[in-house]
GUFI-249717 format. One record per residue: y, x, z of N, C-alpha, C, CB in turn. Coordinates in pm, whole numbers, padded with zeros to 5 digits, always signed. Glycine has a CB too. Layout:
% GUFI-249717
YXZYXZYXZYXZ ...
This chain:
% GUFI-249717
-00120+00084+00000+00000+00000+00000+00125+00087+00000+00000-00095+00122 +00121+00196+00074+00239+00281+00083+00274+00342-00052+00217+00390+00187 +00174+00386-00127+00203+00448-00256+00256+00346-00355+00078+00515-00310 +00207+00221-00351+00258+00119-00442+00404+00088-00415+00176-00008-00432 +00442+00075-00288+00580+00047-00253+00669+00165-00290+00592+00015-00103 +00620+00286-00265+00697+00406-00298+00715+00418-00449+00628+00531-00242 +00610+00391-00524+00617+00398-00670+00712+00293-00724+00477+00380-00732 +00708+00174-00669+00798+00068-00711+00943+00103-00678+00759-00064-00645 +00964+00164-00562+01098+00204-00523+01151+00313-00614+01099+00252-00379 +01067+00405-00655+01109+00510-00748+01148+00450-00881+00998+00614-00766 +01069+00355-00931+01102+00290-01057+01233+00213-01048+00989+00196-01099 +01254+00140-00940+01379+00067-00922+01495+00166-00909+01372-00025-00797 +01469+00281-00845+01572+00383-00832+01615+00439-00966+01523+00495-00745 +01521+00462-01057+01557+00509-01191+01636+00404-01267+01432+00547-01269 +01596+00280-01256+01671+00173-01322+01812+00165-01265+01598+00037-01306 +01823+00177-01133+01953+00178-01066+02039+00293-01117+01936+00188-00913 +01979+00414-01133+02052+00530-01182+02103+00508-01324+01964+00654-01177 +02019+00453-01409+02060+00428-01548+02172+00324-01552+01939+00381-01632 +02160+00218-01473+02261+00113-01476+02394+00160-01420+02213-00007-01398 +02391+00233-01307+02519+00277-01253+02579+00386-01341+02501+00327-01109 +02495+00464-01409+02546+00562-01505+02616+00495-01622+02434+00649-01557 +02561+00386-01669+02628+00310-01777+02755+00244-01725+02532+00203-01837 +02757+00209-01598+02879+00153-01539+02992+00254-01530+02850+00098-01402 +02957+00382-01522+03058+00488-01513+03103+00540-01649+03003+00604-01431 +03042+00495-01756+03064+00559-01884+03203+00535-01943+02962+00512-01981 +03276+00438-01898+03405+00408-01959+03524+00456-01875+03417+00259-01981 +03499+00516-01764+03602+00572-01676+03704+00470-01629+03674+00684-01746 +03666+00345-01617+03763+00248-01568+03756+00232-01417+03742+00114-01635 +03642+00270-01358+03630+00271-01212+03677+00406-01160+03483+00241-01167 +03729+00411-01038+03770+00541-00984+03649+00629-00954+03854+00521-00856 +03677+00754-00925+03570+00850-00899+03488+00811-00776+03627+00990-00880 +03546+00736-00685+03472+00697-00564+03352+00609-00597+03564+00623-00467 +03359+00532-00706+03244+00451-00748+03127+00541-00785+03282+00361-00868 +03153+00640-00867+03046+00730-00911+02996+00817-00796+03095+00819-01025 +03086+00872-00715+03044+00958-00605+02965+00882-00501+03166+01022-00541 +03006+00761-00470+02933+00681-00372+02792+00648-00418+03008+00554-00342 +02780+00602-00541+02648+00566-00593+02559+00688-00613+02662+00491-00724 +02618+00798-00661+02539+00918-00681+02493+00977-00548+02619+01022-00759 +02576+00971-00447+02538+01020-00315+02422+00939-00258+02657+01017-00219 +02428+00808-00272+02319+00723-00224+02191+00751-00302+02357+00574-00235 +02204+00775-00430+02086+00809-00510+02025+00941-00464+02122+00816-00659 +02108+01040-00430+02058+01168-00381+01988+01151-00246+02173+01270-00368 +02044+01070-00158+01980+01044-00029+01849+00968-00052+02074+00963+00064 +01847+00881-00151+01724+00807-00183+01613+00898-00231+01752+00702-00287 +01647+00997-00312+01546+01093-00355+01493+01171-00235+01603+01190-00462 +01584+01211-00147+01544+01281-00025+01453+01193+00061+01668+01325+00055 +01488+01065+00073+01409+00974+00156+01269+00951+00099+01481+00840+00169 +01256+00949-00032+01125+00928-00093+01040+01054-00081+01140+00887-00240 +01103+01171-00094+01028+01297-00084+00983+01323+00059+01113+01413-00136 +01070+01297+00157+01037+01319+00298+00963+01196+00351+01165+01346+00382 +00835+01192+00332+00755+01075+00367+00745+01048+00516+00619+01089+00312 +00771+01147+00599+00757+01128+00743+00889+01107+00815+00686+01245+00803 +01000+01103+00743+01130+01095+00806+01182+00951+00808+01229+01185+00734 +01201+00898+00928+01262+00766+00941+01413+00773+00925+01226+00703+01077 +01472+00887+00962+01617+00902+00949+01661+00899+00803+01662+01032+01014 +01583+00963+00717+01619+00966+00575+01615+00826+00515+01525+01059+00498 +01511+00752+00546+01499+00617+00489+01605+00524+00547+01359+00560+00515 +01641+00545+00674+01746+00463+00734+01883+00495+00675+01749+00482+00886 +01908+00624+00646+02033+00662+00580+02040+00603+00439+02046+00816+00574 +01927+00602+00369+01923+00544+00236+01951+00395+00239+01788+00571+00171 +01890+00325+00332+01912+00181+00345+02058+00151+00382+01818+00121+00451 +02113+00228+00474+02253+00208+00513+02346+00237+00396+02290+00299+00632 +02317+00343+00322+02399+00376+00205+02393+00269+00098+02354+00507+00146 +02274+00214+00075+02261+00105-00023+02344-00016+00019+02113+00064-00040 +02337-00050+00146+02414-00165+00194+02565-00141+00183+02377-00197+00340 +02607-00017+00211+02750+00014+00198+02795+00012+00052+02779+00151+00259 +02711+00060-00038+02751+00058-00179+02753-00084-00236+02658+00144-00261 +02676-00174-00179+02688-00314-00222+02831-00362-00195+02584-00405-00149 +02880-00334-00076+03015-00375-00040+03121-00304-00126+03041-00346+00107 +03107-00172-00141+03208-00099-00219+03202-00133-00368+03191+00051-00199 +03083-00163-00420+03074-00204-00560+03143-00338-00583+02927-00213-00603 +03128-00430-00491+03198-00558-00503+03349-00535-00504+03159-00653-00388 +03395-00448-00417+03539-00418-00412+03585-00351-00542+03572-00329-00290 +03510-00249-00589+03549-00180-00712+03552-00274-00832+03453-00065-00740 +03450-00355-00846+03444-00445-00962+03556-00548-00956+03308-00516-00971 +03582-00603-00839+03686-00706-00830+03826-00650-00844+03674-00780-00699 +03851-00531-00794+03987-00474-00801+04016-00415-00938+04005-00366-00694 +03919-00349-01000+03944-00277-01124+03899-00351-01249+03876-00144-01120 +03870-00480-01238+03832-00559-01355+03955-00578-01443+03770-00697-01314 +03949-00536-01569+04070-00546-01654+04096-00689-01700+04057-00454-01776 +04220-00714-01737+04254-00846-01790+04196-00861-01930+04409-00868-01793 +04195-00983-01981+04129-01011-02110+04189-00935-02226+04136-01157-02139 +04320-00911-02226+04379-00842-02340+04345-00693-02343+04530-00860-02339 +04299-00637-02231+04258-00497-02226+04107-00480-02219+04321-00430-02106 +04033-00587-02241+03888-00583-02229+03824-00556-02365+03836-00717-02170 +03786-00430-02387+03718-00393-02511+03567-00412-02494+03751-00245-02550 +03494-00392-02603+03348-00409-02597+03283-00306-02506+03288-00399-02737 +03331-00182-02510+03271-00081-02423+03302-00108-02276+03321+00059-02461 +03421-00157-02247+03453-00193-02109+03369-00311-02063+03602-00226-02094 +03349-00407-02151+03267-00522-02118+03123-00479-02090+03270-00625-02232 +03069-00388-02171+02934-00337-02149+02926-00260-02018+02892-00248-02266 +03025-00176-01992+03027-00096-01870+03033-00185-01746+03146+00000-01871 +03116-00285-01749+03125-00378-01636+02995-00457-01620+03244-00474-01655 +02937-00497-01731+02809-00569-01725+02700-00487-01661+02766-00611-01865 +02694-00359-01694+02593-00272-01633+02622-00250-01485+02588-00136-01706 +02749-00238-01448+02784-00223-01307+02747-00349-01228+02936-00193-01291 +02770-00465-01287+02734-00590-01220+02583-00604-01211+02794-00711-01296 +02512-00566-01316+02366-00572-01313+02310-00476-01208+02307-00540-01451 +02371-00359-01197+02332-00264-01091+02355-00324-00953+02409-00133-01106 +02467-00392-00937+02498-00458-00810+02397-00567-00779+02640-00516-00813 +02355-00643-00879+02257-00749-00857+02118-00693-00825+02249-00839-00980 +02089-00571-00870+01960-00510-00843+01953-00447-00704+01931-00406-00948 +02065-00418-00644+02066-00349-00514+02001-00428-00401+02207-00318-00476 +02012-00560-00391+01937-00629-00285+01786-00613-00299+01972-00776-00286 +01735-00607-00421+01593-00581-00442+01559-00441-00391+01555-00596-00591 +01646-00345-00423+01624-00209-00373+01628-00204-00221+01729-00113-00432 +01721-00278-00162+01730-00281-00015+01602-00337+00046+01850-00365+00030 +01548-00441-00014+01423-00499+00036+01308-00400+00026+01389-00627-00042 +01297-00331-00087+01189-00235-00103+01204-00115-00009+01184-00187-00247 +01326-00071+00012+01349+00040+00104+01318-00006+00247+01495+00091+00094 +01352-00129+00281+01319-00180+00413+01168-00187+00433+01381-00318+00434 +01095-00225+00330+00948-00226+00337+00894-00085+00358+00887-00286+00210 +00954+00012+00291+00912+00151+00312+00941+00194+00454+00983+00244+00213 +01053+00151+00508+01089+00182+00647+00986+00126+00743+01228+00127+00681 +00945+00001+00720+00844-00063+00806+00708+00007+00792+00831-00214+00770 +00673+00049+00671+00545+00118+00650+00542+00254+00718+00519+00134+00501 +00657+00316+00731+00662+00447+00795+00670+00438+00946+00780+00525+00743 +00666+00319+00999+00663+00303+01145+00795+00262+01204+00619+00428+01208 +00887+00211+01125+01014+00163+01179+00997+00034+01255+01115+00144+01068 +01096+00000+01332+01090-00118+01419+01085-00246+01340+01210-00122+01511 
């Protein structure tokens, strides 16, 4: 069971990386969007590699929850008006929104990994 959840989390992590990378491709979000998501992805890789560490998985879960909040703020504040909305900006925003919608699934899978590793 542990390997299936870990494998599923890795697959969701790659999808998350591709989606947030496409969200950064148009440079309409500030650098904090990319740095926040990339930092959480790095902690997630560390958490998956360190199979015996509860701290790593808890940091990953906390980071995911924080990026959900900051992604909502970034998307709502930096969404361009219709006259400045090009096709590439529309695609970039769509990928950022899709990444945001995928994060609760990632949070659930990371929480399952936390429980499997002996968390409360």
